[in-house]
C-alpha positions in Angstrom: 0.0 0.0 0.0 1.5 3.4 -1.0 1.3 6.6 1.0 -1.3 7.9 -1.5 -3.6 5.0 -0.9 -3.7 5.4 2.9 -5.3 8.5 4.3 -4.8 8.9 8.1 -7.7 9.4 10.4 -7.7 9.6 14.2 -7.4 6.2 15.9 -7.2 4.3 12.7 -5.4 0.9 12.4 -2.0 1.7 11.0 -1.3 -0.4 7.9 1.9 -2.4 7.9 4.8 -0.3 6.7 3.0 3.0 7.4 3.2 5.4 10.3 1.4 8.2 12.1 1.9 11.8 10.7 5.0 13.6 12.0 4.5 14.8 15.5 1.5 12.7 16.3 1.7 10.2 19.2 -0.6 7.4 20.3 -1.6 7.0 23.9 -3.5 4.2 25.6 -5.5 4.2 28.8 -7.4 1.8 31.0 -10.8 3.1 32.1 -13.4 2.1 34.6 -17.0 3.3 34.7 -20.5 2.8 36.2 -22.6 2.6 33.1 -26.0 3.1 34.8 -26.5 6.6 33.5 -25.1 6.1 30.0 -26.5 4.8 26.7 -23.4 2.6 26.4 -19.8 3.4 25.5 -20.3 4.6 22.0 -21.2 8.2 21.4 -24.8 8.8 20.5 -26.8 11.9 19.6 -29.8 11.2 21.8 -28.2 10.5 25.2 -25.0 10.7 27.2 -22.3 8.1 26.6 -19.0 7.1 28.2 -17.1 8.0 25.0 -18.5 11.5 24.9 -17.4 12.2 28.5 -13.9 10.7 27.9 -13.4 12.7 24.7 -14.5 15.9 26.4 -12.1 15.5 29.3 -9.1 14.3 27.3 -9.6 17.0 24.7 -9.5 19.6 27.5 -6.1 18.2 28.7 -4.7 18.0 25.2 -6.1 21.5 24.3 -7.3 20.0 21.0 -10.3 17.9 19.9 -9.6 14.1 20.4 -11.4 11.0 19.2 -11.0 7.8 21.1 -11.3 4.1 20.1 -12.1 1.3 22.6 -11.5 -2.4 23.0 -15.2 -3.2 23.0 -18.4 -1.1 22.9 -20.4 -1.9 26.0 -24.2 -1.6 25.9 -26.6 0.7 27.8 -26.1 0.5 31.6 -23.2 -2.0 31.3 -20.2 -1.3 33.4 -16.4 -1.8 33.1 -13.5 -2.1 35.5 -11.0 -2.5 32.7 -12.0 -0.9 29.4 -9.0 0.0 27.1 -8.9 3.0 24.9 -6.4 4.7 22.6 -6.2 8.2 21.0 -3.8 10.1 18.8 -2.6 13.7 19.5 0.3 16.1 18.9 0.0 17.1 22.6 2.9 15.8 24.8 1.7 14.7 28.2 3.0 12.2 30.7 0.8 9.3 31.7 0.3 11.0 35.1 -0.8 14.2 33.4 -3.4 12.4 31.3 -4.7 10.5 34.3 -4.9 13.4 36.8 -6.0 15.9 34.3 -8.8 13.9 32.7 -10.0 12.5 36.0 -10.4 16.0 37.4 -12.8 16.7 34.5 -14.7 13.4 34.4 -17.9 12.6 36.3 -17.6 10.5 39.4 -18.9 7.5 37.5 -15.9 7.4 35.1 -12.2 7.1 36.1 -9.0 6.6 34.2 -6.8 4.0 36.0 -3.7 4.1 33.8 -2.4 6.0 30.8 0.8 6.0 28.8 2.2 6.6 25.3 2.2 3.3 23.3 3.5 2.1 20.0 1.7 3.5 17.0 0.9 0.0 15.9 -1.2 -0.5 19.0 -5.0 -0.5 18.5 -7.3 -0.9 21.5 -9.7 -3.1 19.4 -7.7 -4.8 16.8 -4.6 -5.6 18.9 -6.7 -7.3 21.6 -6.4 -11.1 21.8 -9.1 -11.7 24.4 -11.7 -10.0 26.5 -13.2 -11.1 29.9 -16.6 -10.2 31.4 -18.0 -10.9 34.8 -21.8 -11.0 35.6 -22.7 -10.5 39.2 -26.1 -11.9 40.5 -27.6 -11.5 44.0 -30.2 -14.3 44.7 -32.5 -13.2 47.5 -36.1 -12.7 48.4 -35.3 -9.1 49.2 -33.8 -6.7 46.6 -30.4 -5.2 47.4 -30.3 -1.5 48.5 -26.6 -1.2 48.1 -25.3 -1.9 44.5 -28.9 -1.9 43.3 -27.5 -0.9 39.8 -24.3 -2.9 40.2 -25.6 -6.4 40.5 -28.6 -8.2 39.1 -31.3 -9.1 41.6 -32.6 -12.7 41.2 -35.7 -13.3 43.2 -35.4 -17.1 43.5 -32.6 -19.4 44.6 -30.2 -20.6 42.0 -28.7 -24.1 42.0 -25.0 -23.4 41.2 -23.8 -27.0 40.4 -25.8 -27.4 37.2 -24.9 -23.9 36.1 -21.2 -24.8 36.5 -21.7 -28.0 34.6 -23.4 -26.1 31.7 -20.4 -23.8 31.3 -18.4 -26.7 29.7 -20.7 -26.6 26.7 -19.7 -23.0 26.0 -16.0 -23.7 25.5 -14.2 -23.7 22.2 -14.8 -22.0 18.8 -18.5 -22.3 18.0 -21.4 -20.6 16.2 -23.1 -18.5 18.9 -26.2 -17.5 16.9 -28.4 -18.8 19.7 -27.0 -16.1 21.9 -26.6 -13.4 19.3 -28.7 -10.2 19.8 -30.9 -8.9 17.0 -29.1 -6.1 15.1 -25.7 -7.6 15.6 -23.4 -6.1 12.9 -20.6 -8.7 13.2 -19.9 -10.6 9.9 -19.6 -14.0 11.7 -21.4 -15.6 14.7 -18.4 -17.7 15.5 -16.5 -16.9 18.7 -13.9 -18.8 20.7 -14.6 -19.0 24.4 -11.5 -20.0 26.3 -12.9 -20.0 29.9 -16.3 -20.0 31.5 -17.3 -20.6 35.1 -19.8 -19.8 37.8 -18.5 -19.2 41.3 -20.0 -18.1 44.6 -18.3 -15.0 46.1 -19.9 -14.2 49.5 -23.6 -13.5 48.8 -23.0 -13.1 45.1 -23.1 -15.6 42.2 -20.6 -14.6 39.5 -20.4 -15.8 35.9 -16.9 -15.1 34.4 -16.2 -15.7 30.7 -13.3 -15.1 28.4 -13.3 -15.2 24.6 -11.5 -13.7 21.6 -14.5 -11.5 21.1 -18.3 -11.4 21.7 -21.3 -10.9 19.5 -24.1 -8.5 20.5 -25.7 -9.2 23.9 -23.8 -12.6 24.0 -22.9 -12.6 27.7 -26.3 -11.4 28.9 -28.1 -14.0 26.6 -25.9 -16.8 28.0 -26.5 -15.6 31.6 -30.3 -15.7 30.9 -30.1 -19.3 29.8 -27.8 -20.2 32.7 -30.4 -18.8 35.1 -33.0 -21.1 33.6 -30.7 -24.0 34.4 -30.1 -22.7 37.9 -33.9 -22.4 38.5 -34.2 -26.1 37.5 -36.3 -25.4 34.4 -33.6 -26.8 32.1 -30.8 -29.3 32.3 -27.1 -28.4 31.7 -27.0 -30.0 28.3 -29.6 -27.5 27.1 -26.8 -25.1 26.4 -25.3 -27.6 23.9 -28.8 -28.0 22.3 -29.2 -24.3 21.9 -25.8 -23.8 20.3 -26.5 -26.7 17.9 -29.9 -25.3 17.1 -28.7 -21.8 16.2 -32.1 -20.3 17.1 -32.1 -17.2 19.3 -35.8 -17.6 19.8 -35.3 -20.9 21.7 -32.8 -19.5 24.3 -33.8 -17.5 27.4 -34.6 -13.8 27.7 -31.7 -11.4 27.8 -30.4 -10.8 31.4 -30.4 -7.3 32.9 -27.3 -5.1 32.1 -27.0 -4.2 35.8 -24.6 -7.0 36.7 -22.4 -7.0 33.6 -18.8 -5.8 33.7 -16.0 -5.7 31.2 -13.1 -6.7 33.5 -10.1 -7.4 31.4 -8.7 -7.1 27.9 -5.5 -9.0 26.9 -2.8 -7.8 24.5 0.6 -9.2 23.3 3.2 -8.4 26.0 5.1 -6.1 23.7 2.5 -3.4 23.9 3.1 -3.2 27.7 -0.6 -2.7 28.7 -0.6 -3.4 32.4 -2.4 -6.3 34.0 -4.6 -4.6 36.7 -6.9 -6.4 39.2 -10.0 -7.4 37.3 -12.6 -6.1 39.7 -15.1 -4.6 40.1 -14.0 -3.4 43.5 -16.4 -5.7 45.4 -15.0 -8.8 43.7 -11.5 -10.3 44.1 -9.0 -10.0 41.3 -9.2 -13.7 40.6 -12.1 -16.1 41.1 
């Protein structure tokens, strides 16, 4: 590809053999947020978004308008303890300056945990090798007053053992059409789940899943079906039947966004993106 064929745009994936314009640097940051008040990560015209707030704060620090890219676009009311972003700018700031400056301008529900200059070949989305989500459930007859928007309230007891057994049917590269939300723009329903488990942490039931990527609403749709198994309405092998059937209409309803967190994004070590505790704060770093 010649220079004439490639036109630079902010936060683009740099083609092999090409580079950023002179004076432009690429920075990465790890961000956490409570998504309750936002329409999701991606900027929208009709309501506030995490991206909008981050761009406003970072642009103020840079003294120029910035556009950011992220590792994964979380949906309305979904949270993150480890979202990764990157942005390009001619402004020269230390990681500490980006962190302190932006955090002083961000709402309390959004916080930058780490920021540094990175290789221009780094891309928050395309360089990622895997992503990990956690879904926190609180099974009780009484609704939680604390963390009411941070966990999903389940009104009936859940049997954990069959839910744990069902997780084995999720592993590997498979067609996840049965758990793919309507309107998904991905070209393929195939994803590779490398780890899936259900564990009890204090009074919470937590589903943790890692994959190379996820289709729209995939984690929440899986959780909805796992709940049906936990309620005793379906057997663990039902997950395998759903995957084989490739019919979204036969799987369970989509679980609430309240308990869902993006908690980790992995990259090749050469990019030096730090491994921070997965969180969120009320959960241990490892389950």
